[in-house]
C-alpha positions in Angstrom: -6.9 8.6 55.9 -6.7 11.8 56.7 -9.8 13.3 58.6 -11.0 16.1 55.7 -10.2 13.3 53.3 -12.4 11.2 54.7 -15.4 14.0 55.5 -14.6 14.7 51.7 -15.6 11.1 50.6 -18.5 11.0 52.9 -19.9 14.4 50.9 -19.0 13.5 47.8 -21.2 10.4 47.8 -23.8 12.4 48.7 -24.1 11.0 52.6 -23.9 14.4 55.0 -21.9 14.6 58.3 -21.6 16.8 60.7 -22.1 17.9 64.9 -25.4 17.8 65.4 -25.9 20.7 67.6 -28.9 19.7 69.8 -26.8 17.3 71.1 -22.7 17.8 70.6 -22.8 14.2 68.7 -21.5 13.8 65.1 -24.6 12.8 62.8 -24.5 10.5 59.6 -27.5 10.7 57.1 -27.5 8.5 53.8 -24.9 6.4 55.4 -26.0 4.0 52.7 -24.0 6.3 50.2 -20.9 5.9 51.7 -18.5 3.2 50.6 -17.5 0.3 52.7 -14.1 1.9 52.4 -14.8 5.2 53.0 -17.5 4.1 56.4 -14.8 1.5 57.4 -11.9 4.6 57.6 -14.7 6.7 59.3 -15.0 4.3 62.0 -11.4 3.5 62.3 -10.8 7.7 63.4 -14.2 8.6 64.5 -12.3 9.8 67.0 -10.3 12.6 65.3 -13.4 13.3 63.2 -15.5 14.1 66.1 -12.5 16.1 67.7 -12.5 18.4 64.0 -16.0 19.4 64.3 -16.1 20.1 67.8 -13.1 22.2 66.7 -15.2 24.8 65.0 -18.5 25.0 67.5 -16.7 28.2 69.2 -15.8 29.5 65.5 -17.5 33.1 64.3 -18.8 33.5 61.6 -15.8 34.7 59.6 -14.3 31.5 60.2 -17.7 29.3 59.6 -17.6 31.2 55.9 -14.1 30.9 55.1 -14.3 27.1 56.0 -17.3 27.1 53.5 -15.6 28.4 50.6 -12.5 25.5 51.0 -15.2 23.2 51.1 -16.4 24.6 48.1 -13.8 25.8 46.0 -12.7 21.9 46.7 -15.6 20.5 45.8 -16.6 18.7 48.8 -19.7 20.8 49.9 -21.6 22.4 47.1 -22.0 25.8 48.1 -24.3 27.6 45.4 -24.3 31.0 47.2 -20.3 31.5 47.3 -20.0 29.5 43.4 -22.3 32.4 42.7 -20.2 35.7 44.1 -17.3 33.3 43.1 -18.3 33.6 39.7 -20.5 37.5 40.0 -17.1 39.1 41.5 -13.6 38.2 40.2 -11.5 40.1 42.1 -13.5 37.9 45.3 -12.1 34.6 43.3 -9.0 36.4 43.1 -8.5 37.0 46.7 -9.4 33.7 47.9 -6.6 32.1 45.5 -4.5 35.0 47.1 -5.4 34.1 50.5 -4.8 29.8 49.6 -1.4 31.2 48.1 -0.2 32.1 52.1 -1.6 29.5 53.0 0.7 27.6 51.1 4.0 30.1 51.9 3.3 29.4 55.4 3.9 25.6 54.0 -0.8 24.5 53.4 0.2 21.7 50.8 -2.2 19.5 50.9 -6.4 20.2 50.9 -6.6 17.5 53.7 -4.6 19.2 56.6 -6.9 21.6 58.1 -6.0 25.3 57.2 -5.6 26.4 60.1 -2.7 25.5 61.3 -1.3 27.4 58.4 -2.4 30.8 59.2 -1.2 34.1 60.0 -1.8 37.5 59.8 -1.5 37.6 56.6 -3.8 35.2 56.1 -5.9 37.0 59.0 -6.5 40.1 57.4 -7.2 38.5 53.9 -9.7 36.2 55.3 -11.8 39.4 56.6 -11.7 41.3 54.0 -13.5 38.1 52.2 -15.8 38.1 54.4 -17.1 41.3 54.4 -17.0 41.2 50.8 -19.5 38.1 50.9 -21.1 40.0 53.1 -21.7 42.9 51.3 -22.6 40.3 48.5 -25.0 38.7 50.5 -26.5 41.4 51.3 -26.7 42.7 47.3 -28.5 40.0 46.3 -31.5 40.4 49.0 -32.6 43.7 47.7 
């Protein structure tokens, strides 16, 4: 099982798994909600999971926001703010889909593969636009 597949199964079970920033260790909350076979897969792939979380430590706000969009869109981790934004701004949703198409053209055909491996100049430009739109929408909603 791939890292993102394991993580998605954990998140969809109602449990949470994340990197605790205080001690740089992977934490699981509500572990008893995770099916036994998923927990076994997580244990067998612990180093890869740990590496994946740590690969995000130096990510900027733009990258984190794009990751959250993917997780929302795939149904792994619900994000009401992103959901509301996509529902309110169809153009932004379509831009997100365009971004995924660019990644697919670069070989990203499995949602459980880390999309970062398939980024290029064009996807970076779209991601920056998406991030700016998300920030603008969030600021307007606070007014």
